[in-house]
N, C-alpha and C positions, 0 to 999 in steps of 0.2 A: 673666497680668497684663495689666490693661487699663488704658489711660490716656485719660482723657477729654480729649481734645487740642482745645482752644478757641483755642489760639495758631495753629497753621499751617493751620485749616480743614480739617482731614482727618477730623474726626469722632471715634469712638472707634479707638483705634489697640491692636491686640493683640499680645503677643509670647508664644510659647510658654514662655520661660524668662527670669529676669531676674538682675541682680546680687544675689547673696546672701552676704553674710557677706565683702566685698571681692573674692570671685573671680567671674570670668566664665564662664559653663558655657553653651554653646549659646546665648548671647545673641541672636545673629541667625541666621535659617535661611538668610540669603544676603544680596546686597547690596542687594536692594529693601529689606528691613527696615531695613538700615543708613541708607538715604536718609531713610526715615521717622524713624528715631531722629536723624538730624543735623538736620533742619528742625525738629524738636522743640527740640534743644538751641540752633539758631540763634535761633529765636524768644524762647524761654524768657530766655537770657543774653544776646541782643543780639550776639552773634559772627557774623561772616562768614566762611565757609569758602573760603579760596582757597590753592591750591598755589603757594607762594612761597619758604618758607624750607627749609634744610636745618638740623636739630635733632639735635644730637650729645648724647646722655645720657651724662653724664660720672658714675660711681660712683667713691666715695673709699674704700670699706672693704674689700668684697669684690668679685670679678669685675671688677676694674680693668684698664682697656685701658692697657698698659703704653707703647704708644706713640700714646696719647692726642692730644699736640702734634703728631705728624706727621700724624694724620689731620685734626685741626682745619687746619693749614696747608695740605694738600692738598685739602682741602674748598673753603677759601676761595679758592685759585688756580682752581680749576673752576668755582665758583658765584658768586665774588665775596664779599669780605668782609662786605659789608653785608646779606646773604642768610643768613648762618652764625649759628646761635644755641647755644651750649654751656650745657647746663642740667643742675641735679641737683634732680629731684623729690621731697622727701621731706615726710613729714606736715606740716613749718612751712610749706610753701608752699602758699598758698591754692588750693582748686580751680579758683575763677575765672581764677587766673593760668596754671595749667596748661591749662585749657582754651583761653585765649588764645593762648598759644604753639603749642600742637598744631593748632589750627584754621587755622594758617597754613602747616603743615607740608607740604613736598612729599616731603621725605625724611626718616626718621627713622633714624639710625645708633646702635645700642646693643650693649652685652654683653647676654648672656642674664639675662632675669630679667623681674620682672613689670612694670618701666617700661615694656616693649614692648607692653604691653596698652593704652597711650595710643593706639595706632593706631585705637583706635575713635573718637576725635576727631578724626583726620586726614581731609581731604578726600577723598573717593573718587578712586581711581586714584593715590594716593601710593604710596612704597615705603618698606617697613620693610629694613633690612639688620641682621640680628641676627649678632653674633659669638658663637660658641659655642667652648667648649673640649671635648675630646675624650669627657670623661665626661658632657656635658650633653646627654643625649637625650631631651628633653622638648619636645614639639610643640604644646603649647597656645596659644603666642604666634603660631605660624604659622596655626593654626586660626581664631582670633581675627582676624587680620589679613585672611586670605582671605575669610571670611565677612562681612566689614566693607566689602570691595571694594577693599582695599589689597593691592599685591603685596607678597611677603614672600621674602626671600632670606636663606637662612643661610649663613654662611661658618664652616667649622670650622677651628679653630687647633689645631695641636698643641702643648699646653701642658703636656705630661706631665713635663716636667722642673720645672715651677712647682708642681706640685699638693701636694707635700709632706704626703701622706697625707689630703688633704681629698677628700671624696666627690664634691663638684661645684666648679667653678670658674667 
């Protein structure tokens, strides 16, 4: 995929693969590709990437963080109440709003799921903390974060008593 990039002055920008059908597969070959991508995003959407906020992604139907209030409270005590953003990005949230939130994220705390793919819009050097259940052994989010120049930590929780026959939590 080649972009004619007139916004950041980089000329033609090539990526080996691209976002197709809502999935990210080897989008970046490494952090350098991610830096080019972020420059294009900054120029095109007029956002400024700065590591500032802690974003807690809150799910409401599946893979719910049962102690989300405690996580938010602790995060506010550590980082300051004004720096903590609790979000729930679904299709009704415009992309520009999602981008604005993630472009200011220093840390993303999330249960396992596609929401952690928002790491590609975080400033380089940010941190994703992914909370996974015992049956969630899917490493795509980690690969996306790391190739984006974002650190990725997985915390596995023994949620076996909460599964009730579901294949993934």
